[in-house]
N, C-alpha and C positions, 0 to 999 in steps of 0.2 A: 230406442228403448229395448228393442228385441235383443240386441247383443248384450245389453246390461242384464236382462233377465236370464239369458243363456249363461252368462258368466256367473250369476248368483246361483244357478243350479249346481255349479261345481262346489258351492259352499253349503247349501242346504237343499235337500230334495223337495221340501215343501214350498220354497219361495216362488218357483215358476207358477205353481198353481195359485198361490195367494195373491200374486201380482198380475195374474192373467186378466184379460178383459172380461172373460166369462165370469170369473169369481167376483170381481169388483162390481160388475153390473148386476149380478145375481144378489149380491149383498145390498146394493142400492134398491133393488126391487123388494127385498124382505123388509127394508126400512120404510117402504111406502113412497119411494122417490120415483116420480115419473118424469120422463124427458122425451122431447121430440127427436126424430132421427136427424142427427147433426154430426159435424166433424168432432166437435169438442164435447163428446158425451162423458159421463162420470169417469169411466176407466181411462180414457185418453187424458183427461184433466189430471188425474192422479199421476200418470206417467210423466206428463210434461212438468208438473210441479217437482217431481223427484229429479228430473234432469236439470231444471232451473237451479236447484240448490246444489247439486253435485258440480255444476259448472259455475261455481263462484257467484251464485245469485244473478244469473244471466239476465240481460235486459229483455223485456217483452218482445222487442223487435227481432231479437236473435233466436227466440224459441222456435219459430217455424223451421229454421235451418237445423236446429238440434233434433227436432222431432220428425223432420221430413214430411211435414204436413203444411197445407196452405191455409193460413188464417191471419187475421190482423191483430194488432195489439189490443184494439178496442174489443174485438170479439173474445179474446182471451180474458180480458178484464171482466166482461159481462159473464162469461162462463165460470170464472172463479167466484163471482158473487153468488151464482146459482148453486155452487157446489155445497151440499149440506155438511156441517161440521160433524154430524153424527156418522157420516160415511167414513171420514178419516179416523174418527175415534174408534169405530168398530174394526176398521182395518188394522190399526195399531194393536188393538187387543187380540185380534185373530192371529197376527204374526207372533205376538208374545206367547200366546197359548201353544202354538204349534212348534215354536223354535226355541223355547226357553229351557229345553232339556227335561222338563216335567219332573218325574220321580227320580231321574238320574242326576238332578242338579246337586251341586255341592251344598251341604247343609251344615249348620252349626249345631252339633249334637242333636241332629234330627229335626231342627227347626229351619223352615224356609226363612231366609233373612232378606230384609229390604232396608235400603238407605233412603231417608227422606231429607230434603233440603230445599231451600228457597233461593231465588235469584230475581233479577229484574232486567227488563229490556226497554229501550226507548223507541219512540215512534213519532210520526209527523205531528205537527202542532195544528190539529183540526178541532173544531168545537165538539164534534161527536166523540172523539177520543178523549178530550179533556173531561167531558161529562161522564164518560164510562169508566175511565181509569184514574184520572186525576193527575195533578202535578205534585212534585215534591214540596214540602212545606215552605222551604226557603225561596221558592221560585214564584215571581209575580206572573199573572196571566199575560201572555204575549211575549214573555222573556225566556221561556224554556220550552221543554217538550214533555208531553204526557209520558208516564212510565207505568208499565204493567208489571205486577208482581207475579212470579211463577212459583208454583210449588210442585215438585216432581218426586215421584216414587221410583227408585231404581232397584232392579233385581240385583242383589249382591253377588249372585252366582254368575250371571252373564253380563252385567253392566247394561242390560236393556232397560229402557224406560217403560215402566208398567202403565203409568198414567201421568198426565200433566193437568194442573188446575191453574186457570188464568183468573186473576183477581185484581181489584183496584190497588193502587200503590199504597194507600193508607189502610192496610189490613194486615194484621199480625198473623204469623204462621200458627200460633196457638189456637186461633179461632178457625183456622182452615184445615188443620190436620185431621179433624174428625171426618172430613170428606173421604179420607183414604181408608178408614176402617172397613167399610163394606167390601173393599177389594182384597182384604186379607182373610185368611182362613184360621181356624182354631189351631193354636200352637205356633203361629208365625211370629217372628221377632222383628221389631222395628228399631232401627238404630238412627239416632239424629242428634243434633247439637242441643245446647242449653235452652234454645228458644222453645223446645217442645217438652221441657221438663216442668210439669206442674202437677199438683195433686189431682186436678180434674182430668187431665189427660191420662195419667197413670191409672186412675180409678176406672175410666172408660175402657182402657185396654184390658185390665183384669176382668171387668164385667163381661167382656166379649171373649174371654179366654185367650187373649193375645199377650205378648210379652214386649217389653221395651228395654232399651239400653240408651241412656242419655247422659250428657254431661250435666252436673248439678247447676241449676240456675243461680245466677250471681246474687239474687235476693234471698236465697235460702241459706241460712247460716247453719253450719255443722261443725263438729270437732271430733278429732280422733285421739285426743290426748288422754282423757280420763272420763269416767262416768259421772264425776261430781260436777262437771260444768254444764250439765243438760237441764238444770232446774228451770231456767227462764226461756227455754226454746220450745218451738212447736213440735219438735221431734223428741223421741224418747229412746234411749239405747235399750236394745233387747239382749243382744249377745255379741261379743267380740269373736269373730271367726278366725282372725289372724292379723298380722301386721297390716294396718291400713285396710281392713276388711271387717265390716260389722253389719249387723241387722238392726234396723231402726224402725220405730213406729212414727208414721207421718199422720198428723191430725188435720181434719178439714177446717178451713176457715169458716168463721161464723157468717161472714158477709158473702152473699151470692154475687158472682161476677155479673156485670151488666149484660153480657152477650149470651147468657143462658137463662132459661126460665127457672123460677124458684121451685116449681114442681119437679123438674128434672134434677135440680141440685139437691133437693131433699132426698131423692132416691139413692144418691151416692152414699157409700159407707162412711162412717165417722172417722175410721182409722184404716191405714194400710201398713202392712209390714213390708218394708223394702230393704234392699241391700245397697250399702254405700262402699265404694272402693276409692282409695286414695293412692296416687302414685306421683312421682316426681320425674321430670325429664331433665337430665343433666347434659344435654347435647346442644351445642351452639346452633343458632339460627331459629330457635323456637321462641316466639313472643311470650307464650305462656309456659311456665315451668311447673306449676302445681295443678294437678287435675283431680277432680272428684267426680266419679261416675255414680249414677243411680240406676238400678236395674230391678226387674221383677224376678230374675233368675236367682233364687235364694240359696240353692244347695252348692256349697263350695267344693264338694267332691265331684259332682257332675259338671259344674261350670267353674273351673279354676280361675282365680283372679287374673293370672297372667294371660289366659286365653281371652277373657273379656276385654282386657286392656288392648290386646293385639287386634281384636275385632273392631273396637272403637277407632283404633289407629287407621284401619282400612277405610274408614269413612272419608278420609281425606281424598280418596279417589273420586268422590263426587265433585270436589272442586275442580279436578282435572277434566271431568266429564263436561262440566259447565264451560270450561275453557274451549273444549273441542266444539261445543255447540255455538258459543258466542264469538269466538275468534276464528277458528278454522273454517267453520261453516258460515260465518258472518251473520249470526242471528242477533248480534248485540243491538243493531238498529234496524227496526222493521220498516217496511215501505208502504203498507196499506194505509188508506185514508179513512177507513171506517172500522168500527169494532169487528164486524164480520170478517173483513179482509185480513186484519192482523191476527185474529184467532185462527183463520185458515193457514196463515203463514206458520204459526207456531206448531200446529199439528203436522204440517208438511216437514218441518225441520225435525221433529221427533221421529217421524217415519224414516227419513233418510239416516238420521243418527243410528237408529236401531239396525238398519241394513248394514251400515258400516261396522257396527259392533259385531254382527254375525260373521262378517269377513275376518275381523280381527281374531275372534275366538277360533275359527277354523285354521287360520294361519298359525296361531299359537300352538294349537294341537299338533299340526304337522311339523312345526319347527322345534317342538319340545321345550317351549319357554312359557312364562307367565303372560297372559294377555296384556298386562300393563307394559310389557317390553315392546310390543308391536306398535309401530308408528301409525297414528290415526291418519295423518296426512297421506302416507303412502298407501293405506288401505283405500282412501278416496281416489287416489290416482289409478289404482288397479281397477276399480269398478268402472271408471270412465274410459279406460283404454283397453280393457280385456275384450277379446273377440268372441268369447264364448266357446271356443274349441279346446283351449289349453286348460290344464288344471291350474289351481291357484298357485302362482309363483311365490317364492320366498319374499316376504316383505321386510322392509328395513326394521331393525331392532334398535331400540333406544339403549344406550350403554347403562350398565349398572353403576349408580353413583350414590352409594349409601352415605348418609350424613350430609349430602349436598345442601347448601343454602345460599341465598343471595340477599343483599341488602334491599330493603323496600324503598328504593329511590329510582328516579328516572334519569337517564343519561341524556336522551334527546330532548332538546329544548323546544318549547312550544313557541308559536309566533307571539309577537308583542301586542296583539290586539286585546282590548279589554272585553270583559263579559258584557252581554246585553242586559242592562238593568232597567230599560224602559221599552215599551213596545216599539216595533220597527217604524210604524207610521208616525209616532211621536218624534222619534229620532230624525226621520227624514224631514219632518216639518221644521225641527230646530235647525238642521243644516241649511234648509232653504232660507231661513231667516238670518243665517250667518251666526247663529249662537254656537258656543262651545259645548259639545256633548260629552267632553271628558274622556274621549278615546285617544289612544296613542297614535 
């Protein structure tokens, strides 16, 4: 880990301090965490977790070789259970504050911009994980795996993850997005997909002097053709700003949603003036061709429609970020057997992802290209092989392929085995009795 920290010093002067044993242990002390004198104290555990993920989720038995320390797999497992989630959470926040470029970050017309999106990860089928996170609706107990729903807040300027929220599978993003609001400051802009577009969310954003840019929810009906077609709709046209650009009044529903108290709902305004933008994508490879955006940024002179459309298009980078996390860093299937262990895994993945993103941004600055051109995989390879003495070497650049698209099909065939539709114990009993279980 010493060589990795030395290499990261070539990327950002703050990282050696933030990843040092002194800083991590002092942070643990401030959080009221006490520990006995042992090999796997909090700072060492953070370092070993970073190396485990960087080296393709290495096995517990291989970690002593990577860290050059003597401990058993059982000792590491117990130390991981003792590691407080708050320590990793505060360390991620500290790195973001010190390395997110602060006031020098690229802003959208003066607004700090964040992307929000959700994803999910699978985990072992244990009773505690089933109880905490739940199974998909179509899966019977014993026939599938618990799934955790993740909600992440990305800094649009740097690609760093500001915060991650871990929730049960059967929880909708619209009920969870309010957890992110305390992390934002006055004037910040939140960009997300249609799942976050609701009157309640938009009203809460404006009440905290925040801004939003979302795709119109599929249940909200609108029109851009003429003012005469608005009579039976919850919206009311205020003014046409340009082709496919208009100000609209949104009215609050009479019925309070079940997941918010009536008192809080009554405090929301009865109406909101919002801006709707319509545009059409005439390029092959897009499943959706017609898009309608809703935003709280009303002035068409300060915020031109074309720039808002371009900003929303950049939100697609979040999908690539999830691919880096789940496929490249192998976060798609977790290995912990308890809620505490899988939550620790998620925070460790976020920490490593942020470190790789810092390397990517420094490489992009030196190579004079956009960070999206730098290979995430090659950045991981550089971190794991750098000796700490040389400057950041040029990383691989992805080729520019504008308009590239691929059919949404799989070429590699799966095995011919059927899916498990009954618990394993019942299937084994059927086989022992000589019964046909219906598998190929």
